[in-house]
Backbone as JSON Lines, residues from 0, in Angstrom:
{"i":0,"aa":"M","n":[142.35,105.45,96.5],"ca":[142.66,106.66,95.76],"c":[143.05,106.08,94.28]}
{"i":1,"aa":"K","n":[142.2,106.65,93.42],"ca":[142.36,106.22,92.04],"c":[143.52,106.89,91.23]}
{"i":2,"aa":"T","n":[144.25,106.24,90.51],"ca":[144.97,106.71,89.57],"c":[145.06,107.23,88.34]}
{"i":3,"aa":"T","n":[145.27,108.42,87.73],"ca":[144.74,108.63,86.37],"c":[146.13,108.82,85.62]}
{"i":4,"aa":"T","n":[146.06,108.66,84.39],"ca":[146.98,108.98,83.54],"c":[147.26,110.2,83.15]}
{"i":5,"aa":"P","n":[148.52,110.36,83.04],"ca":[148.97,111.91,83.13],"c":[148.47,112.71,82.05]}
{"i":6,"aa":"L","n":[148.22,113.92,81.9],"ca":[147.84,114.79,80.87],"c":[148.93,114.71,79.59]}
{"i":7,"aa":"V","n":[148.73,114.67,78.24],"ca":[149.88,114.84,77.59],"c":[150.34,116.19,77.4]}
{"i":8,"aa":"S","n":[151.75,116.34,77.49],"ca":[152.48,117.82,77.39],"c":[151.87,118.54,78.52]}
{"i":9,"aa":"A","n":[151.39,118.28,79.74],"ca":[150.96,118.84,80.61],"c":[152.13,119.54,81.35]}
{"i":10,"aa":"E","n":[152.11,120.88,81.82],"ca":[153.0,121.44,82.87],"c":[152.74,121.07,84.17]}
{"i":11,"aa":"R","n":[153.62,120.06,84.9],"ca":[153.51,119.58,86.33],"c":[154.06,120.44,87.48]}
{"i":12,"aa":"I","n":[153.25,120.51,88.38],"ca":[153.66,121.23,89.37],"c":[153.39,120.5,90.77]}
{"i":13,"aa":"H","n":[154.47,120.06,91.27],"ca":[154.5,119.38,92.51],"c":[154.72,120.06,93.86]}
{"i":14,"aa":"A","n":[153.95,120.24,95.03],"ca":[154.59,121.14,96.25],"c":[154.12,120.09,97.36]}
{"i":15,"aa":"D","n":[155.1,119.69,98.4],"ca":[154.81,119.17,99.47],"c":[155.29,120.0,100.57]}
{"i":16,"aa":"H","n":[154.48,120.43,101.44],"ca":[154.6,121.2,102.69],"c":[155.66,122.33,102.24]}
{"i":17,"aa":"T","n":[155.16,123.14,101.23],"ca":[155.53,124.44,100.89],"c":[155.07,125.5,99.96]}
{"i":18,"aa":"T","n":[155.37,126.39,99.62],"ca":[154.51,127.26,98.92],"c":[155.33,127.43,97.41]}
{"i":19,"aa":"V","n":[154.45,127.37,96.24],"ca":[155.1,127.49,95.06],"c":[154.22,128.28,94.12]}
{"i":20,"aa":"K","n":[155.01,129.3,93.47],"ca":[154.21,130.52,93.13],"c":[154.83,130.31,91.27]}
{"i":21,"aa":"H","n":[153.98,130.45,90.59],"ca":[154.38,130.48,89.14],"c":[153.57,131.94,88.5]}
{"i":22,"aa":"L","n":[154.44,133.03,88.53],"ca":[153.86,134.33,88.11],"c":[154.36,135.02,86.81]}
{"i":23,"aa":"G","n":[153.45,136.03,86.1],"ca":[153.85,136.5,85.17],"c":[154.06,135.4,83.57]}
{"i":24,"aa":"N","n":[155.02,135.76,82.86],"ca":[154.72,134.85,81.65],"c":[155.93,134.0,82.04]}
{"i":25,"aa":"W","n":[155.19,132.91,82.21],"ca":[156.09,131.56,82.73],"c":[155.8,130.38,81.82]}
{"i":26,"aa":"T","n":[154.59,130.08,81.0],"ca":[154.76,129.28,80.37],"c":[153.68,129.47,79.03]}
{"i":27,"aa":"E","n":[153.5,128.5,78.2],"ca":[152.71,128.77,77.21],"c":[151.51,127.61,77.21]}
{"i":28,"aa":"A","n":[151.71,126.71,77.94],"ca":[150.75,125.26,78.14],"c":[149.46,125.82,78.38]}
{"i":29,"aa":"T","n":[148.91,124.76,78.03],"ca":[147.31,124.92,78.06],"c":[146.58,123.84,79.0]}
{"i":30,"aa":"A","n":[147.68,122.86,79.61],"ca":[147.01,121.62,80.4],"c":[148.21,121.6,81.67]}
{"i":31,"aa":"F","n":[147.59,121.61,82.8],"ca":[148.37,121.75,83.82],"c":[147.95,120.43,85.1]}
{"i":32,"aa":"E","n":[149.02,119.99,85.58],"ca":[148.71,118.65,86.87],"c":[149.46,119.73,88.02]}
{"i":33,"aa":"V","n":[148.74,119.64,88.93],"ca":[149.05,119.96,90.32],"c":[149.02,118.96,91.29]}
{"i":34,"aa":"R","n":[149.89,118.58,92.07],"ca":[149.79,117.53,93.09],"c":[150.45,118.46,94.24]}
{"i":35,"aa":"A","n":[149.66,118.72,95.39],"ca":[150.09,119.46,96.37],"c":[149.63,118.6,97.64]}
{"i":36,"aa":"R","n":[150.4,118.7,98.52],"ca":[150.12,118.14,100.07],"c":[150.45,119.11,101.08]}
{"i":37,"aa":"R","n":[149.42,119.76,101.96],"ca":[149.65,120.65,103.03],"c":[150.64,121.99,102.45]}
{"i":38,"aa":"S","n":[150.13,122.47,101.04],"ca":[150.87,123.46,100.57],"c":[150.1,124.57,99.7]}
{"i":39,"aa":"S","n":[150.75,125.4,99.38],"ca":[149.84,126.48,98.59],"c":[150.47,126.74,97.32]}
{"i":40,"aa":"V","n":[149.74,126.87,96.22],"ca":[150.51,127.02,95.14],"c":[149.6,127.95,94.18]}
{"i":41,"aa":"V","n":[150.35,128.77,93.47],"ca":[149.84,130.17,92.9],"c":[150.04,130.01,91.22]}
{"i":42,"aa":"L","n":[149.07,129.93,90.38],"ca":[149.55,129.69,88.98],"c":[148.85,131.28,88.41]}
{"i":43,"aa":"D","n":[149.72,131.82,87.69],"ca":[149.05,133.15,86.82],"c":[148.97,132.3,85.63]}
{"i":44,"aa":"L","n":[147.74,132.35,85.12],"ca":[147.12,132.08,83.66],"c":[146.72,133.16,83.05]}
{"i":45,"aa":"R","n":[147.23,134.43,83.27],"ca":[146.78,135.61,82.5],"c":[147.78,135.93,81.39]}
{"i":46,"aa":"S","n":[149.01,135.3,81.18],"ca":[149.56,135.44,80.11],"c":[149.16,135.5,78.56]}
{"i":47,"aa":"P","n":[149.56,136.54,77.56],"ca":[148.92,136.48,76.6],"c":[149.39,134.97,75.52]}
{"i":48,"aa":"H","n":[150.66,134.49,76.14],"ca":[151.06,133.49,75.65],"c":[150.27,132.17,75.67]}
{"i":49,"aa":"I","n":[149.4,132.14,76.55],"ca":[148.49,130.75,76.89],"c":[147.37,130.91,75.9]}
{"i":50,"aa":"G","n":[147.28,130.03,75.07],"ca":[146.06,130.09,73.89],"c":[144.62,129.59,74.76]}
{"i":51,"aa":"W","n":[143.9,130.41,74.74],"ca":[142.61,130.12,75.34],"c":[141.63,130.01,74.0]}
{"i":52,"aa":"D","n":[141.95,129.46,72.98],"ca":[140.96,128.98,71.86],"c":[140.31,127.72,72.35]}
{"i":53,"aa":"E","n":[141.29,126.81,72.81],"ca":[140.57,125.39,73.57],"c":[140.53,125.76,75.04]}
{"i":54,"aa":"P","n":[139.68,124.84,75.51],"ca":[139.7,125.14,77.19],"c":[141.26,124.65,77.88]}
{"i":55,"aa":"V","n":[141.51,125.47,78.71],"ca":[142.61,125.54,79.66],"c":[141.96,124.3,80.65]}
{"i":56,"aa":"T","n":[142.88,123.31,80.57],"ca":[142.83,122.13,81.67],"c":[143.74,122.2,83.06]}
{"i":57,"aa":"V","n":[143.28,122.26,84.4],"ca":[143.9,122.0,85.31],"c":[143.2,120.86,86.25]}
{"i":58,"aa":"R","n":[144.41,119.83,86.32],"ca":[143.94,118.68,87.01],"c":[144.83,118.81,88.1]}
{"i":59,"aa":"A","n":[143.73,118.48,89.47],"ca":[144.53,118.72,90.72],"c":[144.34,117.28,91.53]}
{"i":60,"aa":"D","n":[145.39,117.42,92.64],"ca":[145.39,116.08,93.18],"c":[145.98,116.79,94.94]}
{"i":61,"aa":"L","n":[144.84,117.55,95.46],"ca":[145.39,118.16,96.72],"c":[144.75,117.33,98.05]}
{"i":62,"aa":"A","n":[145.67,117.51,98.89],"ca":[145.58,116.94,100.27],"c":[145.64,118.22,101.34]}
{"i":63,"aa":"G","n":[144.68,119.06,101.7],"ca":[145.08,119.83,102.75],"c":[145.81,121.1,102.14]}
{"i":64,"aa":"A","n":[145.54,121.25,100.84],"ca":[146.3,122.45,100.1],"c":[145.29,123.28,99.56]}
{"i":65,"aa":"M","n":[145.79,124.42,99.09],"ca":[145.28,125.32,98.64],"c":[145.92,125.73,97.22]}
{"i":66,"aa":"V","n":[145.3,125.98,96.2],"ca":[145.63,126.34,94.76],"c":[144.78,127.79,94.36]}
{"i":67,"aa":"K","n":[145.45,128.39,94.05],"ca":[145.12,130.02,93.62],"c":[145.35,130.22,92.18]}
{"i":68,"aa":"L","n":[144.26,130.25,91.56],"ca":[144.31,130.8,90.11],"c":[144.21,132.18,89.63]}
{"i":69,"aa":"L","n":[145.31,132.66,89.1],"ca":[144.79,134.05,88.49],"c":[144.52,134.01,87.17]}
{"i":70,"aa":"L","n":[143.2,134.8,86.93],"ca":[142.85,134.44,85.44],"c":[142.54,135.68,84.98]}
{"i":71,"aa":"P","n":[142.55,135.95,83.21],"ca":[141.74,136.81,82.96],"c":[140.3,137.04,83.3]}
{"i":72,"aa":"E","n":[139.77,138.02,82.99],"ca":[138.36,138.55,83.36],"c":[137.11,137.74,82.89]}
{"i":73,"aa":"D","n":[137.42,137.53,81.72],"ca":[136.37,136.4,80.89],"c":[136.33,135.38,80.89]}
{"i":74,"aa":"V","n":[137.06,134.47,81.82],"ca":[137.13,133.36,81.96],"c":[136.1,132.24,82.68]}
{"i":75,"aa":"A","n":[135.18,131.6,81.98],"ca":[134.49,130.74,82.85],"c":[135.0,129.4,83.45]}
{"i":76,"aa":"V","n":[134.87,129.14,84.65],"ca":[135.19,128.17,85.32],"c":[134.3,126.89,85.41]}
{"i":77,"aa":"D","n":[134.87,125.6,84.58],"ca":[134.04,124.36,84.85],"c":[134.58,123.63,85.67]}
{"i":78,"aa":"Q","n":[133.84,123.38,86.98],"ca":[134.4,122.52,88.17],"c":[133.59,121.13,87.95]}
{"i":79,"aa":"W","n":[132.88,120.92,87.23],"ca":[131.95,119.82,87.27],"c":[132.84,118.55,87.72]}
{"i":80,"aa":"D","n":[134.03,118.23,87.12],"ca":[135.02,116.9,87.21],"c":[135.97,117.12,88.47]}
{"i":81,"aa":"L","n":[135.39,117.71,89.45],"ca":[136.2,117.8,90.76],"c":[135.45,117.01,91.67]}
{"i":82,"aa":"A","n":[136.29,115.93,92.25],"ca":[135.93,115.06,93.27],"c":[136.25,115.6,94.64]}
{"i":83,"aa":"W","n":[135.55,115.51,95.46],"ca":[135.55,116.27,96.91],"c":[135.59,115.19,97.87]}
{"i":84,"aa":"T","n":[136.67,115.26,98.87],"ca":[136.66,114.25,99.87],"c":[137.11,115.35,101.11]}
{"i":85,"aa":"G","n":[136.0,115.39,102.43],"ca":[135.97,116.18,103.32],"c":[135.59,117.7,103.13]}
{"i":86,"aa":"R","n":[136.33,118.71,103.72],"ca":[135.72,120.06,103.35],"c":[136.65,120.57,102.25]}
{"i":87,"aa":"G","n":[136.11,121.49,101.72],"ca":[136.66,122.4,100.61],"c":[135.62,123.11,99.5]}
{"i":88,"aa":"K","n":[136.37,124.04,98.8],"ca":[135.34,124.29,97.72],"c":[136.02,124.99,96.89]}
{"i":89,"aa":"V","n":[135.42,125.49,95.66],"ca":[136.1,126.43,94.8],"c":[135.47,127.81,95.17]}
{"i":90,"aa":"K","n":[136.38,128.75,95.31],"ca":[135.89,130.11,95.73],"c":[136.4,131.08,94.63]}
{"i":91,"aa":"D","n":[135.23,131.55,94.2],"ca":[134.91,132.29,93.0],"c":[134.3,133.45,93.09]}
{"i":92,"aa":"G","n":[134.73,134.56,93.69],"ca":[134.12,135.52,94.13],"c":[133.63,136.58,93.12]}
{"i":93,"aa":"S","n":[134.27,136.6,91.92],"ca":[133.6,137.43,90.96],"c":[133.47,136.34,89.38]}
{"i":94,"aa":"A","n":[132.69,135.53,89.48],"ca":[132.35,134.69,88.35],"c":[132.39,135.38,87.08]}
{"i":95,"aa":"A","n":[132.68,135.04,86.03],"ca":[132.86,135.49,84.47],"c":[131.37,136.04,84.25]}
{"i":96,"aa":"T","n":[131.19,136.94,83.69],"ca":[129.87,137.78,83.27],"c":[129.65,137.68,81.82]}
{"i":97,"aa":"G","n":[128.49,137.37,81.56],"ca":[128.1,137.41,80.0],"c":[128.51,135.91,79.53]}
{"i":98,"aa":"A","n":[128.32,135.92,78.11],"ca":[128.77,134.84,77.36],"c":[130.36,134.8,77.07]}
{"i":99,"aa":"S","n":[131.16,133.89,77.78],"ca":[132.49,133.63,77.85],"c":[132.89,132.8,76.79]}
{"i":100,"aa":"T","n":[133.73,132.84,75.96],"ca":[134.16,132.25,74.83],"c":[135.4,131.34,75.53]}
{"i":101,"aa":"R","n":[135.87,131.69,76.49],"ca":[137.22,131.21,77.43],"c":[136.79,130.37,78.31]}
{"i":102,"aa":"R","n":[137.27,129.08,78.39],"ca":[136.85,128.16,79.6],"c":[138.07,127.52,80.33]}
{"i":103,"aa":"L","n":[137.93,127.48,81.47],"ca":[139.04,126.63,82.45],"c":[138.25,125.59,82.97]}
{"i":104,"aa":"V","n":[138.94,124.35,82.78],"ca":[138.29,123.05,83.15],"c":[139.04,122.61,84.32]}
{"i":105,"aa":"L","n":[138.33,122.41,85.45],"ca":[138.92,121.95,86.85],"c":[138.74,120.59,86.65]}
{"i":106,"aa":"S","n":[139.51,119.56,87.01],"ca":[139.14,118.19,87.35],"c":[140.1,117.58,88.67]}
{"i":107,"aa":"G","n":[140.1,116.31,88.96],"ca":[140.82,115.82,89.93],"c":[140.12,115.55,91.29]}
{"i":108,"aa":"T","n":[141.22,115.61,92.46],"ca":[140.46,115.26,93.47],"c":[141.05,116.32,94.38]}
{"i":109,"aa":"V","n":[140.2,116.73,95.36],"ca":[140.65,117.57,96.42],"c":[140.1,117.15,97.77]}
{"i":110,"aa":"A","n":[140.91,116.66,98.61],"ca":[140.66,116.18,100.07],"c":[141.06,117.44,101.2]}
{"i":111,"aa":"D","n":[140.13,117.95,101.69],"ca":[140.44,119.0,102.84],"c":[141.28,120.28,102.11]}
{"i":112,"aa":"G","n":[140.89,120.55,100.89],"ca":[141.54,121.62,100.27],"c":[140.64,122.56,99.77]}
{"i":113,"aa":"E","n":[141.28,123.65,98.87],"ca":[140.17,124.42,98.43],"c":[141.14,125.1,97.04]}
{"i":114,"aa":"I","n":[140.14,125.48,96.12],"ca":[140.87,126.4,94.94],"c":[140.28,127.44,94.94]}
{"i":115,"aa":"R","n":[141.06,128.47,94.86],"ca":[140.68,129.97,94.73],"c":[140.69,130.58,93.42]}
{"i":116,"aa":"I","n":[139.77,131.27,93.02],"ca":[139.87,131.98,91.62],"c":[139.86,133.45,92.01]}
{"i":117,"aa":"H","n":[141.19,134.08,91.22],"ca":[141.17,135.45,91.44],"c":[140.93,136.38,89.89]}
{"i":118,"aa":"R","n":[140.44,137.03,89.55],"ca":[140.3,137.8,88.25],"c":[140.49,139.28,88.44]}
{"i":119,"aa":"G","n":[141.09,139.74,87.42],"ca":[141.08,141.37,87.29],"c":[142.07,141.98,88.33]}
{"i":120,"aa":"G","n":[141.64,142.86,88.85],"ca":[142.28,143.73,89.82],"c":[142.71,142.93,91.22]}
{"i":121,"aa":"V","n":[141.8,141.83,91.57],"ca":[142.32,140.96,92.87],"c":[143.72,140.04,92.45]}
{"i":122,"aa":"A","n":[143.6,139.44,90.8],"ca":[144.54,138.85,90.52],"c":[145.85,139.65,90.29]}
{"i":123,"aa":"Q","n":[145.69,140.83,89.97],"ca":[146.87,141.77,90.21],"c":[147.5,142.09,91.55]}
{"i":124,"aa":"L","n":[146.45,142.35,92.32],"ca":[147.13,142.61,93.75],"c":[147.89,141.17,94.27]}
{"i":125,"aa":"S","n":[147.18,140.07,93.84],"ca":[147.74,138.86,94.4],"c":[149.27,138.75,93.84]}
{"i":126,"aa":"A","n":[149.4,138.97,92.57],"ca":[150.76,138.76,91.96],"c":[151.75,140.04,92.36]}
{"i":127,"aa":"M","n":[151.03,141.0,92.97],"ca":[151.71,142.21,93.42],"c":[152.5,141.83,94.91]}
{"i":128,"aa":"C","n":[151.64,141.04,95.65],"ca":[152.04,140.75,97.08],"c":[152.82,139.23,96.99]}
{"i":129,"aa":"S","n":[154.04,139.5,96.24],"ca":[154.96,138.52,96.08],"c":[156.4,139.21,96.19]}
{"i":130,"aa":"R","n":[157.03,138.09,96.22],"ca":[158.74,138.24,96.04],"c":[159.14,138.36,94.75]}
{"i":131,"aa":"A","n":[158.55,137.76,93.81],"ca":[158.83,137.77,92.38],"c":[158.54,139.22,91.66]}
{"i":132,"aa":"Y","n":[157.56,139.87,92.17],"ca":[157.1,141.18,91.85],"c":[158.15,142.04,92.28]}
{"i":133,"aa":"L","n":[158.63,142.24,93.43],"ca":[159.63,142.86,93.89],"c":[160.88,142.8,93.07]}
{"i":134,"aa":"Q","n":[161.14,141.4,92.6],"ca":[162.52,141.17,92.11],"c":[162.12,141.91,90.43]}
{"i":135,"aa":"D","n":[160.85,141.73,89.85],"ca":[160.72,142.24,88.74],"c":[160.6,143.54,88.63]}
{"i":136,"aa":"L","n":[160.34,144.55,89.69],"ca":[160.41,146.0,89.58],"c":[161.77,145.9,89.74]}
{"i":137,"aa":"R","n":[162.51,145.58,90.65],"ca":[163.81,145.77,90.55],"c":[164.68,146.05,89.13]}
{"i":138,"aa":"R","n":[164.5,144.54,88.46],"ca":[165.04,144.11,87.21],"c":[164.31,145.45,85.86]}
{"i":139,"aa":"A","n":[163.01,145.95,86.43],"ca":[162.64,146.63,85.09],"c":[162.95,147.97,85.52]}
{"i":140,"aa":"H","n":[163.33,148.49,86.83],"ca":[164.32,149.81,86.87],"c":[165.67,149.97,86.48]}
{"i":141,"aa":"R","n":[166.27,148.85,86.64],"ca":[167.73,148.55,86.33],"c":[167.78,148.68,84.63]}
{"i":142,"aa":"E","n":[166.68,148.17,84.07],"ca":[166.66,147.86,82.74],"c":[165.86,149.09,81.87]}
{"i":143,"aa":"G","n":[165.19,149.81,82.58],"ca":[164.61,151.13,81.91],"c":[163.24,150.45,81.28]}
{"i":144,"aa":"E","n":[162.67,149.43,82.01],"ca":[161.36,148.69,81.27],"c":[160.34,148.96,82.38]}
{"i":145,"aa":"L","n":[159.14,148.37,81.98],"ca":[158.12,148.21,82.89],"c":[157.61,146.74,83.44]}
{"i":146,"aa":"P","n":[157.43,146.73,84.72],"ca":[157.3,145.35,85.15],"c":[156.17,144.51,84.63]}
{"i":147,"aa":"T","n":[156.37,143.07,84.84],"ca":[155.22,142.39,83.79],"c":[154.53,141.27,84.92]}
{"i":148,"aa":"V","n":[155.08,141.22,85.9],"ca":[154.63,140.2,86.94],"c":[152.97,140.74,87.29]}
{"i":149,"aa":"D","n":[152.83,141.87,87.68],"ca":[151.53,142.11,87.96],"c":[150.53,142.17,86.84]}
{"i":150,"aa":"D","n":[151.03,142.61,85.57],"ca":[150.13,142.35,84.33],"c":[150.89,141.79,83.08]}
{"i":151,"aa":"P","n":[150.83,140.52,83.03],"ca":[151.73,139.6,82.08],"c":[151.25,140.19,80.66]}
{"i":152,"aa":"A","n":[150.07,140.84,80.53],"ca":[149.98,141.37,79.22],"c":[150.4,142.71,78.59]}
{"i":153,"aa":"R","n":[151.13,143.19,79.59],"ca":[151.67,144.54,79.61],"c":[153.11,144.33,78.55]}
{"i":154,"aa":"D","n":[153.41,145.21,77.84],"ca":[154.85,145.04,77.11],"c":[155.76,145.44,77.82]}
{"i":155,"aa":"S","n":[156.58,144.82,78.13],"ca":[157.76,145.58,79.1],"c":[158.63,146.72,78.61]}
{"i":156,"aa":"S","n":[158.58,146.73,77.26],"ca":[159.48,147.93,76.97],"c":[158.71,149.23,76.83]}
{"i":157,"aa":"R","n":[159.28,150.37,76.95],"ca":[158.56,151.51,77.08],"c":[158.39,151.97,75.82]}
């Protein structure tokens, strides 16, 4: 297994035999390192705080793991730099249509794992099927605001 130098100022996510979910407005980073073994990781990259003027980078080191990326509708996914060992693939059911100016670059190694891309309504449903969404609904009701986990671009104040 080759070692790579870490991305400068990257958001690092590590999961080992567990489930990790980062939903809503959780970061402003444009570079992510995901290391997962026999795990599932969900990263919500729909936040308006993420700057898409440059390509957003996700470097993966997966072993029998699944990474689900929740993306805006118009993001093109570049998977050229992914190295595969064993089974696996990038599942992108609704690839970006038309000329997209926003890009997500996937790189790294995947051994018997997969990367799932969810956009639009499917991404919203994925976020809504989580404990974090239920907690956000309760918080929003208590404070008289709107929830933001299902749609991070929504202004939470009424």
